PDB file of N, CA, C and O in Angstrom, chain B, residues numbered from 101:
ATOM      1  N   MET B 101     115.106 120.269  27.849  1.00  0.00           N
ATOM      2  CA  MET B 101     115.010 121.343  26.899  1.00  0.00           C
ATOM      3  C   MET B 101     113.545 121.754  26.754  1.00  0.00           C
ATOM      4  O   MET B 101     112.649 120.912  26.702  1.00  0.00           O
ATOM      5  N   LEU B 102     113.328 123.048  26.691  1.00  0.00           N
ATOM      6  CA  LEU B 102     111.979 123.576  26.486  1.00  0.00           C
ATOM      7  C   LEU B 102     111.581 123.473  25.018  1.00  0.00           C
ATOM      8  O   LEU B 102     112.411 123.609  24.119  1.00  0.00           O
ATOM      9  N   LEU B 103     110.311 123.232  24.802  1.00  0.00           N
ATOM     10  CA  LEU B 103     109.732 123.341  23.460  1.00  0.00           C
ATOM     11  C   LEU B 103     108.857 124.583  23.461  1.00  0.00           C
ATOM     12  O   LEU B 103     107.996 124.744  24.325  1.00  0.00           O
ATOM     13  N   ILE B 104     109.081 125.461  22.487  1.00  0.00           N
ATOM     14  CA  ILE B 104     108.321 126.698  22.376  1.00  0.00           C
ATOM     15  C   ILE B 104     107.520 126.635  21.085  1.00  0.00           C
ATOM     16  O   ILE B 104     108.048 126.300  20.025  1.00  0.00           O
ATOM     17  N   HIS B 105     106.251 126.959  21.190  1.00  0.00           N
ATOM     18  CA  HIS B 105     105.361 126.922  20.024  1.00  0.00           C
ATOM     19  C   HIS B 105     105.388 128.291  19.352  1.00  0.00           C
ATOM     20  O   HIS B 105     105.041 129.293  19.978  1.00  0.00           O
ATOM     21  N   CYS B 106     105.796 128.344  18.083  1.00  0.00           N
ATOM     22  CA  CYS B 106     105.783 129.590  17.311  1.00  0.00           C
ATOM     23  C   CYS B 106     104.387 129.760  16.705  1.00  0.00           C
ATOM     24  O   CYS B 106     103.928 128.882  15.975  1.00  0.00           O
ATOM     25  N   PRO B 107     103.700 130.879  16.995  1.00  0.00           N
ATOM     26  CA  PRO B 107     102.353 131.055  16.445  1.00  0.00           C
ATOM     27  C   PRO B 107     102.342 131.305  14.936  1.00  0.00           C
ATOM     28  O   PRO B 107     101.302 131.143  14.298  1.00  0.00           O
ATOM     29  N   TYR B 108     103.471 131.694  14.360  1.00  0.00           N
ATOM     30  CA  TYR B 108     103.529 131.936  12.919  1.00  0.00           C
ATOM     31  C   TYR B 108     103.853 130.660  12.148  1.00  0.00           C
ATOM     32  O   TYR B 108     103.246 130.394  11.111  1.00  0.00           O
ATOM     33  N   CYS B 109     104.793 129.879  12.640  1.00  0.00           N
ATOM     34  CA  CYS B 109     105.157 128.614  11.995  1.00  0.00           C
ATOM     35  C   CYS B 109     104.175 127.504  12.367  1.00  0.00           C
ATOM     36  O   CYS B 109     104.093 126.482  11.685  1.00  0.00           O
ATOM     37  N   ASP B 110     103.437 127.712  13.448  1.00  0.00           N
ATOM     38  CA  ASP B 110     102.488 126.739  13.992  1.00  0.00           C
ATOM     39  C   ASP B 110     103.174 125.408  14.285  1.00  0.00           C
ATOM     40  O   ASP B 110     102.690 124.337  13.920  1.00  0.00           O
ATOM     41  N   ALA B 111     104.314 125.517  14.956  1.00  0.00           N
ATOM     42  CA  ALA B 111     105.082 124.319  15.303  1.00  0.00           C
ATOM     43  C   ALA B 111     105.803 124.544  16.628  1.00  0.00           C
ATOM     44  O   ALA B 111     106.220 125.660  16.940  1.00  0.00           O
ATOM     45  N   ALA B 112     105.944 123.473  17.401  1.00  0.00           N
ATOM     46  CA  ALA B 112     106.731 123.508  18.626  1.00  0.00           C
ATOM     47  C   ALA B 112     108.167 123.160  18.275  1.00  0.00           C
ATOM     48  O   ALA B 112     108.435 122.110  17.689  1.00  0.00           O
ATOM     49  N   ARG B 113     109.087 124.041  18.633  1.00  0.00           N
ATOM     50  CA  ARG B 113     110.487 123.864  18.287  1.00  0.00           C
ATOM     51  C   ARG B 113     111.334 123.983  19.551  1.00  0.00           C
ATOM     52  O   ARG B 113     110.871 124.535  20.549  1.00  0.00           O
ATOM     53  N   PRO B 114     112.575 123.472  19.525  1.00  0.00           N
ATOM     54  CA  PRO B 114     113.457 123.574  20.699  1.00  0.00           C
ATOM     55  C   PRO B 114     113.802 125.030  21.022  1.00  0.00           C
ATOM     56  O   PRO B 114     113.890 125.879  20.135  1.00  0.00           O
ATOM     57  N   GLU B 115     113.990 125.288  22.294  1.00  0.00           N
ATOM     58  CA  GLU B 115     114.269 126.649  22.754  1.00  0.00           C
ATOM     59  C   GLU B 115     115.517 127.254  22.108  1.00  0.00           C
ATOM     60  O   GLU B 115     115.642 128.477  22.046  1.00  0.00           O
ATOM     61  N   LEU B 116     116.421 126.435  21.639  1.00  0.00           N
ATOM     62  CA  LEU B 116     117.648 126.943  21.007  1.00  0.00           C
ATOM     63  C   LEU B 116     117.371 127.738  19.734  1.00  0.00           C
ATOM     64  O   LEU B 116     118.233 128.490  19.278  1.00  0.00           O
ATOM     65  N   GLU B 117     116.178 127.582  19.155  1.00  0.00           N
ATOM     66  CA  GLU B 117     115.809 128.318  17.951  1.00  0.00           C
ATOM     67  C   GLU B 117     115.272 129.711  18.256  1.00  0.00           C
ATOM     68  O   GLU B 117     115.000 130.482  17.336  1.00  0.00           O
ATOM     69  N   PHE B 118     115.114 130.044  19.538  1.00  0.00           N
ATOM     70  CA  PHE B 118     114.459 131.286  19.938  1.00  0.00           C
ATOM     71  C   PHE B 118     115.383 132.155  20.779  1.00  0.00           C
ATOM     72  O   PHE B 118     116.335 131.665  21.387  1.00  0.00           O
ATOM     73  N   ARG B 119     115.091 133.448  20.807  1.00  0.00           N
ATOM     74  CA  ARG B 119     115.783 134.386  21.685  1.00  0.00           C
ATOM     75  C   ARG B 119     114.753 135.213  22.437  1.00  0.00           C
ATOM     76  O   ARG B 119     113.744 135.645  21.878  1.00  0.00           O
ATOM     77  N   TYR B 120     115.030 135.419  23.705  1.00  0.00           N
ATOM     78  CA  TYR B 120     114.192 136.242  24.556  1.00  0.00           C
ATOM     79  C   TYR B 120     114.335 137.688  24.135  1.00  0.00           C
ATOM     80  O   TYR B 120     115.445 138.144  23.860  1.00  0.00           O
ATOM     81  N   GLY B 121     113.236 138.417  24.080  1.00  0.00           N
ATOM     82  CA  GLY B 121     113.273 139.806  23.640  1.00  0.00           C
ATOM     83  C   GLY B 121     112.782 140.808  24.669  1.00  0.00           C
ATOM     84  O   GLY B 121     112.530 141.964  24.331  1.00  0.00           O
ATOM     85  N   GLY B 122     112.641 140.389  25.909  1.00  0.00           N
ATOM     86  CA  GLY B 122     112.230 141.307  26.957  1.00  0.00           C
ATOM     87  C   GLY B 122     110.753 141.207  27.280  1.00  0.00           C
ATOM     88  O   GLY B 122     110.039 140.337  26.782  1.00  0.00           O
ATOM     89  N   GLU B 123     110.321 142.119  28.124  1.00  0.00           N
ATOM     90  CA  GLU B 123     108.928 142.152  28.561  1.00  0.00           C
ATOM     91  C   GLU B 123     108.035 142.612  27.414  1.00  0.00           C
ATOM     92  O   GLU B 123     108.393 143.526  26.671  1.00  0.00           O
ATOM     93  N   ALA B 124     106.894 141.988  27.273  1.00  0.00           N
ATOM     94  CA  ALA B 124     105.945 142.349  26.213  1.00  0.00           C
ATOM     95  C   ALA B 124     105.056 143.503  26.664  1.00  0.00           C
ATOM     96  O   ALA B 124     104.922 143.775  27.857  1.00  0.00           O
ATOM     97  N   HIS B 125     104.460 144.164  25.701  1.00  0.00           N
ATOM     98  CA  HIS B 125     103.463 145.210  25.929  1.00  0.00           C
ATOM     99  C   HIS B 125     104.022 146.435  26.644  1.00  0.00           C
ATOM    100  O   HIS B 125     103.312 147.069  27.425  1.00  0.00           O
ATOM    101  N   VAL B 126     105.272 146.771  26.391  1.00  0.00           N
ATOM    102  CA  VAL B 126     105.859 147.994  26.934  1.00  0.00           C
ATOM    103  C   VAL B 126     105.711 149.073  25.869  1.00  0.00           C
ATOM    104  O   VAL B 126     106.312 148.978  24.799  1.00  0.00           O
ATOM    105  N   ALA B 127     104.925 150.084  26.154  1.00  0.00           N
ATOM    106  CA  ALA B 127     104.620 151.125  25.165  1.00  0.00           C
ATOM    107  C   ALA B 127     105.663 152.238  25.212  1.00  0.00           C
ATOM    108  O   ALA B 127     105.959 152.794  26.270  1.00  0.00           O
ATOM    109  N   ARG B 128     106.212 152.546  24.037  1.00  0.00           N
ATOM    110  CA  ARG B 128     107.161 153.646  23.909  1.00  0.00           C
ATOM    111  C   ARG B 128     106.388 154.966  24.052  1.00  0.00           C
ATOM    112  O   ARG B 128     105.277 155.087  23.536  1.00  0.00           O
ATOM    113  N   PRO B 129     106.966 155.955  24.749  1.00  0.00           N
ATOM    114  CA  PRO B 129     106.284 157.247  24.869  1.00  0.00           C
ATOM    115  C   PRO B 129     106.019 157.849  23.479  1.00  0.00           C
ATOM    116  O   PRO B 129     106.859 157.758  22.583  1.00  0.00           O
ATOM    117  N   ALA B 130     104.856 158.455  23.317  1.00  0.00           N
ATOM    118  CA  ALA B 130     104.464 159.012  22.014  1.00  0.00           C
ATOM    119  C   ALA B 130     105.406 160.121  21.564  1.00  0.00           C
ATOM    120  O   ALA B 130     105.767 160.179  20.389  1.00  0.00           O
ATOM    121  N   ASP B 131     105.809 160.995  22.468  1.00  0.00           N
ATOM    122  CA  ASP B 131     106.719 162.089  22.131  1.00  0.00           C
ATOM    123  C   ASP B 131     107.886 162.066  23.116  1.00  0.00           C
ATOM    124  O   ASP B 131     107.819 162.719  24.157  1.00  0.00           O
ATOM    125  N   PRO B 132     108.946 161.331  22.810  1.00  0.00           N
ATOM    126  CA  PRO B 132     110.058 161.190  23.752  1.00  0.00           C
ATOM    127  C   PRO B 132     110.705 162.512  24.155  1.00  0.00           C
ATOM    128  O   PRO B 132     111.259 162.610  25.249  1.00  0.00           O
ATOM    129  N   ALA B 133     110.647 163.522  23.301  1.00  0.00           N
ATOM    130  CA  ALA B 133     111.271 164.810  23.604  1.00  0.00           C
ATOM    131  C   ALA B 133     110.599 165.521  24.779  1.00  0.00           C
ATOM    132  O   ALA B 133     111.227 166.359  25.427  1.00  0.00           O
ATOM    133  N   THR B 134     109.354 165.208  25.059  1.00  0.00           N
ATOM    134  CA  THR B 134     108.635 165.887  26.136  1.00  0.00           C
ATOM    135  C   THR B 134     108.619 165.087  27.436  1.00  0.00           C
ATOM    136  O   THR B 134     108.071 165.544  28.439  1.00  0.00           O
ATOM    137  N   VAL B 135     109.214 163.904  27.421  1.00  0.00           N
ATOM    138  CA  VAL B 135     109.202 163.041  28.607  1.00  0.00           C
ATOM    139  C   VAL B 135     110.346 163.435  29.540  1.00  0.00           C
ATOM    140  O   VAL B 135     111.449 163.737  29.086  1.00  0.00           O
ATOM    141  N   SER B 136     110.079 163.428  30.826  1.00  0.00           N
ATOM    142  CA  SER B 136     111.128 163.762  31.801  1.00  0.00           C
ATOM    143  C   SER B 136     112.203 162.681  31.824  1.00  0.00           C
ATOM    144  O   SER B 136     111.979 161.558  31.374  1.00  0.00           O
ATOM    145  N   ASP B 137     113.355 163.028  32.346  1.00  0.00           N
ATOM    146  CA  ASP B 137     114.446 162.056  32.446  1.00  0.00           C
ATOM    147  C   ASP B 137     114.052 160.851  33.292  1.00  0.00           C
ATOM    148  O   ASP B 137     114.415 159.718  32.977  1.00  0.00           O
ATOM    149  N   GLU B 138     113.313 161.099  34.361  1.00  0.00           N
ATOM    150  CA  GLU B 138     112.884 160.008  35.226  1.00  0.00           C
ATOM    151  C   GLU B 138     111.929 159.060  34.500  1.00  0.00           C
ATOM    152  O   GLU B 138     112.045 157.840  34.618  1.00  0.00           O
ATOM    153  N   ALA B 139     110.986 159.631  33.750  1.00  0.00           N
ATOM    154  CA  ALA B 139     110.038 158.806  33.003  1.00  0.00           C
ATOM    155  C   ALA B 139     110.743 158.050  31.882  1.00  0.00           C
ATOM    156  O   ALA B 139     110.402 156.901  31.601  1.00  0.00           O
ATOM    157  N   TRP B 140     111.722 158.684  31.241  1.00  0.00           N
ATOM    158  CA  TRP B 140     112.478 158.018  30.177  1.00  0.00           C
ATOM    159  C   TRP B 140     113.298 156.862  30.754  1.00  0.00           C
ATOM    160  O   TRP B 140     113.354 155.784  30.162  1.00  0.00           O
ATOM    161  N   ALA B 141     113.930 157.083  31.901  1.00  0.00           N
ATOM    162  CA  ALA B 141     114.689 156.011  32.553  1.00  0.00           C
ATOM    163  C   ALA B 141     113.752 154.873  32.945  1.00  0.00           C
ATOM    164  O   ALA B 141     114.119 153.704  32.823  1.00  0.00           O
ATOM    165  N   GLN B 142     112.563 155.192  33.408  1.00  0.00           N
ATOM    166  CA  GLN B 142     111.574 154.167  33.764  1.00  0.00           C
ATOM    167  C   GLN B 142     111.238 153.335  32.538  1.00  0.00           C
ATOM    168  O   GLN B 142     111.185 152.108  32.629  1.00  0.00           O
ATOM    169  N   TYR B 143     111.009 153.972  31.391  1.00  0.00           N
ATOM    170  CA  TYR B 143     110.694 153.254  30.152  1.00  0.00           C
ATOM    171  C   TYR B 143     111.870 152.376  29.700  1.00  0.00           C
ATOM    172  O   TYR B 143     111.668 151.228  29.301  1.00  0.00           O
ATOM    173  N   LEU B 144     113.075 152.903  29.760  1.00  0.00           N
ATOM    174  CA  LEU B 144     114.237 152.174  29.232  1.00  0.00           C
ATOM    175  C   LEU B 144     114.708 151.033  30.123  1.00  0.00           C
ATOM    176  O   LEU B 144     115.062 149.967  29.620  1.00  0.00           O
ATOM    177  N   TYR B 145     114.719 151.236  31.431  1.00  0.00           N
ATOM    178  CA  TYR B 145     115.441 150.310  32.301  1.00  0.00           C
ATOM    179  C   TYR B 145     114.606 149.505  33.290  1.00  0.00           C
ATOM    180  O   TYR B 145     115.062 148.458  33.751  1.00  0.00           O
ATOM    181  N   PHE B 146     113.436 149.943  33.623  1.00  0.00           N
ATOM    182  CA  PHE B 146     112.690 149.265  34.666  1.00  0.00           C
ATOM    183  C   PHE B 146     111.627 148.347  34.075  1.00  0.00           C
ATOM    184  O   PHE B 146     110.794 148.775  33.276  1.00  0.00           O
ATOM    185  N   ARG B 147     111.665 147.090  34.476  1.00  0.00           N
ATOM    186  CA  ARG B 147     110.713 146.095  33.995  1.00  0.00           C
ATOM    187  C   ARG B 147     110.187 145.298  35.183  1.00  0.00           C
ATOM    188  O   ARG B 147     110.821 145.205  36.234  1.00  0.00           O
ATOM    189  N   ALA B 148     109.012 144.730  34.975  1.00  0.00           N
ATOM    190  CA  ALA B 148     108.426 143.864  35.998  1.00  0.00           C
ATOM    191  C   ALA B 148     109.235 142.570  36.044  1.00  0.00           C
ATOM    192  O   ALA B 148     109.764 142.124  35.026  1.00  0.00           O
ATOM    193  N   ASN B 149     109.324 141.998  37.180  1.00  0.00           N
ATOM    194  CA  ASN B 149     110.012 140.726  37.342  1.00  0.00           C
ATOM    195  C   ASN B 149     109.156 139.855  38.269  1.00  0.00           C
ATOM    196  O   ASN B 149     109.570 139.516  39.378  1.00  0.00           O
ATOM    197  N   PRO B 150     107.945 139.495  37.792  1.00  0.00           N
ATOM    198  CA  PRO B 150     107.000 138.841  38.683  1.00  0.00           C
ATOM    199  C   PRO B 150     107.303 137.365  38.908  1.00  0.00           C
ATOM    200  O   PRO B 150     107.980 136.711  38.114  1.00  0.00           O
ATOM    201  N   ARG B 151     106.788 136.883  39.989  1.00  0.00           N
ATOM    202  CA  ARG B 151     106.790 135.448  40.260  1.00  0.00           C
ATOM    203  C   ARG B 151     105.437 134.951  39.780  1.00  0.00           C
ATOM    204  O   ARG B 151     104.402 135.319  40.337  1.00  0.00           O
ATOM    205  N   GLY B 152     105.443 134.115  38.748  1.00  0.00           N
ATOM    206  CA  GLY B 152     104.188 133.638  38.170  1.00  0.00           C
ATOM    207  C   GLY B 152     104.101 134.013  36.708  1.00  0.00           C
ATOM    208  O   GLY B 152     105.115 134.064  36.011  1.00  0.00           O
ATOM    209  N   LEU B 153     102.889 134.277  36.241  1.00  0.00           N
ATOM    210  CA  LEU B 153     102.691 134.577  34.814  1.00  0.00           C
ATOM    211  C   LEU B 153     103.321 135.908  34.431  1.00  0.00           C
ATOM    212  O   LEU B 153     103.176 136.913  35.126  1.00  0.00           O
ATOM    213  N   HIS B 154     104.025 135.883  33.303  1.00  0.00           N
ATOM    214  CA  HIS B 154     104.726 137.069  32.814  1.00  0.00           C
ATOM    215  C   HIS B 154     104.607 137.113  31.299  1.00  0.00           C
ATOM    216  O   HIS B 154     104.884 136.123  30.622  1.00  0.00           O
ATOM    217  N   ALA B 155     104.195 138.260  30.764  1.00  0.00           N
ATOM    218  CA  ALA B 155     104.095 138.429  29.308  1.00  0.00           C
ATOM    219  C   ALA B 155     105.479 138.795  28.773  1.00  0.00           C
ATOM    220  O   ALA B 155     106.081 139.782  29.196  1.00  0.00           O
ATOM    221  N   GLU B 156     105.968 137.992  27.844  1.00  0.00           N
ATOM    222  CA  GLU B 156     107.311 138.170  27.310  1.00  0.00           C
ATOM    223  C   GLU B 156     107.276 138.249  25.786  1.00  0.00           C
ATOM    224  O   GLU B 156     106.329 137.799  25.140  1.00  0.00           O
ATOM    225  N   ARG B 157     108.317 138.824  25.243  1.00  0.00           N
ATOM    226  CA  ARG B 157     108.497 138.916  23.805  1.00  0.00           C
ATOM    227  C   ARG B 157     109.601 137.945  23.405  1.00  0.00           C
ATOM    228  O   ARG B 157     110.660 137.915  24.033  1.00  0.00           O
ATOM    229  N   TRP B 158     109.361 137.153  22.369  1.00  0.00           N
ATOM    230  CA  TRP B 158     110.328 136.189  21.881  1.00  0.00           C
ATOM    231  C   TRP B 158     110.499 136.337  20.370  1.00  0.00           C
ATOM    232  O   TRP B 158     109.613 136.847  19.684  1.00  0.00           O
ATOM    233  N   ARG B 159     111.641 135.887  19.863  1.00  0.00           N
ATOM    234  CA  ARG B 159     111.891 135.897  18.424  1.00  0.00           C
ATOM    235  C   ARG B 159     112.330 134.521  17.982  1.00  0.00           C
ATOM    236  O   ARG B 159     113.204 133.911  18.598  1.00  0.00           O
ATOM    237  N   HIS B 160     111.727 134.030  16.918  1.00  0.00           N
ATOM    238  CA  HIS B 160     112.065 132.721  16.349  1.00  0.00           C
ATOM    239  C   HIS B 160     113.216 132.929  15.357  1.00  0.00           C
ATOM    240  O   HIS B 160     112.995 132.952  14.146  1.00  0.00           O
ATOM    241  N   ILE B 161     114.431 133.077  15.863  1.00  0.00           N
ATOM    242  CA  ILE B 161     115.558 133.474  15.023  1.00  0.00           C
ATOM    243  C   ILE B 161     116.003 132.410  14.032  1.00  0.00           C
ATOM    244  O   ILE B 161     116.469 132.748  12.944  1.00  0.00           O
ATOM    245  N   HIS B 162     115.871 131.135  14.378  1.00  0.00           N
ATOM    246  CA  HIS B 162     116.288 130.068  13.463  1.00  0.00           C
ATOM    247  C   HIS B 162     115.092 129.438  12.762  1.00  0.00           C
ATOM    248  O   HIS B 162     115.126 128.276  12.356  1.00  0.00           O
ATOM    249  N   GLY B 163     114.047 130.225  12.632  1.00  0.00           N
ATOM    250  CA  GLY B 163     112.839 129.762  11.937  1.00  0.00           C
ATOM    251  C   GLY B 163     112.345 130.892  11.062  1.00  0.00           C
ATOM    252  O   GLY B 163     113.030 131.301  10.124  1.00  0.00           O
ATOM    253  N   CYS B 164     111.167 131.400  11.359  1.00  0.00           N
ATOM    254  CA  CYS B 164     110.569 132.457  10.544  1.00  0.00           C
ATOM    255  C   CYS B 164     111.186 133.823  10.804  1.00  0.00           C
ATOM    256  O   CYS B 164     111.017 134.734   9.993  1.00  0.00           O
ATOM    257  N   GLY B 165     111.904 133.989  11.928  1.00  0.00           N
ATOM    258  CA  GLY B 165     112.549 135.249  12.245  1.00  0.00           C
ATOM    259  C   GLY B 165     111.630 136.308  12.841  1.00  0.00           C
ATOM    260  O   GLY B 165     112.051 137.447  13.045  1.00  0.00           O
ATOM    261  N   ARG B 166     110.394 135.950  13.120  1.00  0.00           N
ATOM    262  CA  ARG B 166     109.417 136.926  13.594  1.00  0.00           C
ATOM    263  C   ARG B 166     109.330 136.976  15.111  1.00  0.00           C
ATOM    264  O   ARG B 166     109.607 135.996  15.803  1.00  0.00           O
ATOM    265  N   PHE B 167     108.938 138.141  15.606  1.00  0.00           N
ATOM    266  CA  PHE B 167     108.685 138.327  17.034  1.00  0.00           C
ATOM    267  C   PHE B 167     107.266 137.885  17.355  1.00  0.00           C
ATOM    268  O   PHE B 167     106.356 138.036  16.540  1.00  0.00           O
ATOM    269  N   PHE B 168     107.092 137.342  18.541  1.00  0.00           N
ATOM    270  CA  PHE B 168     105.764 136.994  19.052  1.00  0.00           C
ATOM    271  C   PHE B 168     105.789 137.154  20.557  1.00  0.00           C
ATOM    272  O   PHE B 168     106.851 137.323  21.156  1.00  0.00           O
ATOM    273  N   ASN B 169     104.620 137.102  21.162  1.00  0.00           N
ATOM    274  CA  ASN B 169     104.508 137.236  22.608  1.00  0.00           C
ATOM    275  C   ASN B 169     104.125 135.907  23.223  1.00  0.00           C
ATOM    276  O   ASN B 169     103.521 135.051  22.577  1.00  0.00           O
ATOM    277  N   ALA B 170     104.487 135.754  24.481  1.00  0.00           N
ATOM    278  CA  ALA B 170     104.172 134.524  25.200  1.00  0.00           C
ATOM    279  C   ALA B 170     103.862 134.845  26.649  1.00  0.00           C
ATOM    280  O   ALA B 170     104.430 135.771  27.229  1.00  0.00           O
ATOM    281  N   LEU B 171     102.961 134.075  27.224  1.00  0.00           N
ATOM    282  CA  LEU B 171     102.736 134.101  28.667  1.00  0.00           C
ATOM    283  C   LEU B 171     103.492 132.909  29.234  1.00  0.00           C
ATOM    284  O   LEU B 171     103.217 131.761  28.882  1.00  0.00           O
ATOM    285  N   ARG B 172     104.445 133.191  30.113  1.00  0.00           N
ATOM    286  CA  ARG B 172     105.259 132.124  30.692  1.00  0.00           C
ATOM    287  C   ARG B 172     105.195 132.209  32.196  1.00  0.00           C
ATOM    288  O   ARG B 172     105.262 133.296  32.771  1.00  0.00           O
ATOM    289  N   ASP B 173     105.066 131.060  32.833  1.00  0.00           N
ATOM    290  CA  ASP B 173     105.097 130.981  34.290  1.00  0.00           C
ATOM    291  C   ASP B 173     106.563 130.974  34.704  1.00  0.00           C
ATOM    292  O   ASP B 173     107.289 130.033  34.384  1.00  0.00           O
ATOM    293  N   THR B 174     107.001 131.998  35.405  1.00  0.00           N
ATOM    294  CA  THR B 174     108.409 132.104  35.774  1.00  0.00           C
ATOM    295  C   THR B 174     108.810 131.136  36.878  1.00  0.00           C
ATOM    296  O   THR B 174     110.001 130.928  37.112  1.00  0.00           O
ATOM    297  N   VAL B 175     107.851 130.550  37.549  1.00  0.00           N
ATOM    298  CA  VAL B 175     108.155 129.569  38.595  1.00  0.00           C
ATOM    299  C   VAL B 175     108.439 128.203  37.978  1.00  0.00           C
ATOM    300  O   VAL B 175     109.446 127.568  38.294  1.00  0.00           O
ATOM    301  N   SER B 176     107.550 127.757  37.100  1.00  0.00           N
ATOM    302  CA  SER B 176     107.693 126.420  36.505  1.00  0.00           C
ATOM    303  C   SER B 176     108.400 126.458  35.150  1.00  0.00           C
ATOM    304  O   SER B 176     108.764 125.406  34.624  1.00  0.00           O
ATOM    305  N   ASP B 177     108.603 127.648  34.571  1.00  0.00           N
ATOM    306  CA  ASP B 177     109.212 127.840  33.259  1.00  0.00           C
ATOM    307  C   ASP B 177     108.332 127.263  32.149  1.00  0.00           C
ATOM    308  O   ASP B 177     108.830 126.939  31.071  1.00  0.00           O
ATOM    309  N   ARG B 178     107.036 127.133  32.407  1.00  0.00           N
ATOM    310  CA  ARG B 178     106.092 126.575  31.445  1.00  0.00           C
ATOM    311  C   ARG B 178     105.446 127.700  30.648  1.00  0.00           C
ATOM    312  O   ARG B 178     105.022 128.708  31.212  1.00  0.00           O
ATOM    313  N   PHE B 179     105.373 127.519  29.327  1.00  0.00           N
ATOM    314  CA  PHE B 179     104.694 128.469  28.462  1.00  0.00           C
ATOM    315  C   PHE B 179     103.189 128.164  28.516  1.00  0.00           C
ATOM    316  O   PHE B 179     102.755 127.063  28.177  1.00  0.00           O
ATOM    317  N   VAL B 180     102.422 129.138  28.939  1.00  0.00           N
ATOM    318  CA  VAL B 180     100.989 128.969  29.097  1.00  0.00           C
ATOM    319  C   VAL B 180     100.267 129.304  27.793  1.00  0.00           C
ATOM    320  O   VAL B 180      99.287 128.651  27.435  1.00  0.00           O
ATOM    321  N   ALA B 181     100.753 130.322  27.087  1.00  0.00           N
ATOM    322  CA  ALA B 181     100.141 130.735  25.828  1.00  0.00           C
ATOM    323  C   ALA B 181     101.161 131.466  24.968  1.00  0.00           C
ATOM    324  O   ALA B 181     102.076 132.112  25.481  1.00  0.00           O
ATOM    325  N   VAL B 182     100.997 131.357  23.677  1.00  0.00           N
ATOM    326  CA  VAL B 182     101.780 132.163  22.725  1.00  0.00           C
ATOM    327  C   VAL B 182     100.786 132.860  21.803  1.00  0.00           C
ATOM    328  O   VAL B 182      99.730 132.315  21.482  1.00  0.00           O
ATOM    329  N   TYR B 183     101.139 134.066  21.385  1.00  0.00           N
ATOM    330  CA  TYR B 183     100.249 134.813  20.515  1.00  0.00           C
ATOM    331  C   TYR B 183     101.052 135.801  19.679  1.00  0.00           C
ATOM    332  O   TYR B 183     102.156 136.198  20.051  1.00  0.00           O
ATOM    333  N   GLU B 184     100.482 136.188  18.552  1.00  0.00           N
ATOM    334  CA  GLU B 184     101.184 137.047  17.609  1.00  0.00           C
ATOM    335  C   GLU B 184     101.456 138.428  18.201  1.00  0.00           C
ATOM    336  O   GLU B 184     100.686 138.928  19.022  1.00  0.00           O
ATOM    337  N   ALA B 185     102.555 139.033  17.776  1.00  0.00           N
ATOM    338  CA  ALA B 185     102.889 140.391  18.196  1.00  0.00           C
ATOM    339  C   ALA B 185     101.771 141.323  17.746  1.00  0.00           C
ATOM    340  O   ALA B 185     101.245 141.193  16.641  1.00  0.00           O
ATOM    341  N   GLY B 186     101.424 142.247  18.601  1.00  0.00           N
ATOM    342  CA  GLY B 186     100.341 143.173  18.305  1.00  0.00           C
ATOM    343  C   GLY B 186      98.988 142.727  18.808  1.00  0.00           C
ATOM    344  O   GLY B 186      98.067 143.536  18.912  1.00  0.00           O
ATOM    345  N   ALA B 187      98.856 141.451  19.120  1.00  0.00           N
ATOM    346  CA  ALA B 187      97.595 140.938  19.667  1.00  0.00           C
ATOM    347  C   ALA B 187      97.528 141.277  21.152  1.00  0.00           C
ATOM    348  O   ALA B 187      98.568 141.377  21.802  1.00  0.00           O
ATOM    349  N   PRO B 188      96.332 141.457  21.701  1.00  0.00           N
ATOM    350  CA  PRO B 188      96.214 141.741  23.124  1.00  0.00           C
ATOM    351  C   PRO B 188      96.611 140.517  23.960  1.00  0.00           C
ATOM    352  O   PRO B 188      96.515 139.371  23.520  1.00  0.00           O
ATOM    353  N   ARG B 189      97.052 140.809  25.163  1.00  0.00           N
ATOM    354  CA  ARG B 189      97.418 139.725  26.083  1.00  0.00           C
ATOM    355  C   ARG B 189      96.183 138.912  26.433  1.00  0.00           C
ATOM    356  O   ARG B 189      95.164 139.473  26.836  1.00  0.00           O
ATOM    357  N   PRO B 190      96.266 137.580  26.280  1.00  0.00           N
ATOM    358  CA  PRO B 190      95.100 136.754  26.627  1.00  0.00           C
ATOM    359  C   PRO B 190      94.891 136.705  28.138  1.00  0.00           C
ATOM    360  O   PRO B 190      95.828 136.847  28.924  1.00  0.00           O
ATOM    361  N   ASP B 191      93.645 136.500  28.512  1.00  0.00           N
ATOM    362  CA  ASP B 191      93.302 136.359  29.921  1.00  0.00           C
ATOM    363  C   ASP B 191      93.881 135.054  30.425  1.00  0.00           C
ATOM    364  O   ASP B 191      93.761 134.032  29.748  1.00  0.00           O
ATOM    365  N   ALA B 192      94.500 135.055  31.580  1.00  0.00           N
ATOM    366  CA  ALA B 192      95.131 133.854  32.129  1.00  0.00           C
ATOM    367  C   ALA B 192      94.130 132.724  32.327  1.00  0.00           C
ATOM    368  O   ALA B 192      94.489 131.551  32.230  1.00  0.00           O
ATOM    369  N   ALA B 193      92.878 133.070  32.603  1.00  0.00           N
ATOM    370  CA  ALA B 193      91.853 132.050  32.853  1.00  0.00           C
ATOM    371  C   ALA B 193      91.471 131.299  31.577  1.00  0.00           C
ATOM    372  O   ALA B 193      91.057 130.141  31.635  1.00  0.00           O
ATOM    373  N   GLU B 194      91.613 131.962  30.423  1.00  0.00           N
ATOM    374  CA  GLU B 194      91.208 131.317  29.167  1.00  0.00           C
ATOM    375  C   GLU B 194      92.350 130.604  28.450  1.00  0.00           C
ATOM    376  O   GLU B 194      92.121 129.993  27.405  1.00  0.00           O
ATOM    377  N   THR B 195      93.569 130.661  28.975  1.00  0.00           N
ATOM    378  CA  THR B 195      94.710 130.018  28.323  1.00  0.00           C
ATOM    379  C   THR B 195      94.855 128.584  28.795  1.00  0.00           C
ATOM    380  O   THR B 195      95.015 128.322  29.987  1.00  0.00           O
ATOM    381  N   LYS B 196      94.798 127.678  27.868  1.00  0.00           N
ATOM    382  CA  LYS B 196      94.915 126.248  28.199  1.00  0.00           C
ATOM    383  C   LYS B 196      95.889 125.554  27.240  1.00  0.00           C
ATOM    384  O   LYS B 196      95.668 124.394  26.894  1.00  0.00           O
ATOM    385  N   ARG B 197      96.942 126.216  26.808  1.00  0.00           N
ATOM    386  CA  ARG B 197      97.890 125.617  25.883  1.00  0.00           C
ATOM    387  C   ARG B 197      98.882 124.769  26.619  1.00  0.00           C
ATOM    388  O   ARG B 197      99.767 124.178  26.000  1.00  0.00           O
TER     389      ARG B 197
END
């Protein structure tokens, strides 16, 4: 079982307390009415699926209920860093969690 550290509760909890919320740092178009159908489809449906470090959004549903972001290695399934929603993505070189 994975242990995920919630940056708000400041505790490592079992993965069963969390839900995956998709890719992090995906910006919604400022004026959706002016976006082409192709660009809107790109925003809604297309996400990166990298091998290696990936910025993800998670929610601590059985704890504080808040969303946060995490850098997770998709190969080893190891969480490299967790950080509050709205914070910039940390540099991979400086993450040592």
